C-alpha positions as CSV (number, residue, x, y, z in Angstrom):
1,X,-17.9,-0.1,-21.1
2,X,-15.0,2.4,-20.8
3,X,-16.3,5.3,-18.7
4,X,-13.1,7.4,-19.3
5,X,-15.1,9.1,-22.0
6,X,-17.0,10.8,-19.2
7,X,-13.7,12.3,-18.0
8,X,-13.0,13.8,-21.5
9,X,-16.6,15.2,-21.7
10,X,-16.1,16.7,-18.2
11,X,-12.8,18.1,-19.4
12,X,-14.3,19.8,-22.3
13,X,-17.1,21.5,-20.4
14,X,-15.0,22.4,-17.3
15,X,-12.2,23.8,-19.3
16,X,-14.2,25.8,-21.7
17,X,-16.5,27.2,-19.0
18,X,-14.0,30.0,-18.4
19,X,-13.4,30.7,-22.1
20,X,-16.3,33.1,-22.6
21,X,-15.3,35.2,-19.5
22,X,-11.7,35.3,-20.7
23,X,-12.7,36.4,-24.2
24,X,-15.1,39.0,-22.9
25,X,-12.6,40.4,-20.4
26,X,-9.9,40.7,-23.1
27,X,-12.3,42.4,-25.5
28,X,-14.0,44.8,-23.2
29,X,-11.2,45.2,-20.6
30,X,-14.1,45.5,-18.1
31,X,-13.0,43.9,-14.8
32,X,-15.1,45.9,-12.4
33,X,-17.6,43.2,-11.7
34,X,-15.1,40.4,-11.3
35,X,-14.0,39.2,-7.9
36,X,-10.2,39.1,-7.6
37,X,-10.4,36.7,-4.6
38,X,-12.7,34.4,-6.4
39,X,-10.3,34.0,-9.3
40,X,-7.3,33.6,-7.0
41,X,-9.2,30.8,-5.2
42,X,-10.3,29.2,-8.5
43,X,-6.7,29.3,-9.8
44,X,-5.4,27.8,-6.6
45,X,-8.0,25.0,-6.9
46,X,-7.1,24.3,-10.5
47,X,-3.4,24.1,-9.8
48,X,-4.2,21.8,-6.9
49,X,-6.4,19.5,-9.0
50,X,-3.7,19.5,-11.7
51,X,-1.1,18.4,-9.2
52,X,-3.4,15.7,-8.0
53,X,-4.0,14.6,-11.6
54,X,-0.2,14.4,-12.1
55,X,0.0,12.2,-8.9
56,X,-2.7,9.9,-10.3
57,X,-1.5,10.0,-13.8
58,X,-5.0,11.1,-14.8
59,X,-4.9,12.8,-18.2
60,X,-8.5,14.2,-18.2
61,X,-7.9,15.8,-14.8
62,X,-4.5,17.3,-15.9
63,X,-6.0,18.5,-19.3
64,X,-9.0,20.1,-17.6
65,X,-7.0,22.0,-15.1
66,X,-4.3,23.1,-17.6
67,X,-6.9,24.7,-19.8
68,X,-8.9,26.1,-16.9
69,X,-5.8,27.6,-15.3
70,X,-4.8,29.2,-18.5
71,X,-8.1,31.0,-18.9
72,X,-8.0,32.0,-15.2
73,X,-4.5,33.4,-15.6
74,X,-5.7,35.4,-18.6
75,X,-8.6,36.8,-16.5
76,X,-6.3,37.6,-13.5
77,X,-3.7,39.2,-15.8
78,X,-6.4,41.5,-17.2
79,X,-7.7,42.3,-13.7
80,X,-4.3,43.3,-12.4
81,X,-3.6,45.2,-15.6
82,X,-6.8,47.2,-15.7
83,X,-6.9,47.9,-11.9
84,X,-3.4,49.3,-12.1
85,X,-4.6,52.0,-14.5
């Protein structure tokens, strides 16, 4: 049995886990309760995992962390934008 399907399932759930927060942050512009340092660490982890995925040639790992990083960047952008006001 090819267990790579588990990687794709994990990709879906991991990557989309940040989507609701990104959508809510963009809609409400409420960043008060979000931790800046947490999102910086999460983005650093995602970029590191993406790099490791490139090294391994692991498509699910690269896909997961590309999507996750995108949503984290959106949230961080909103945090910086709203806190600058």
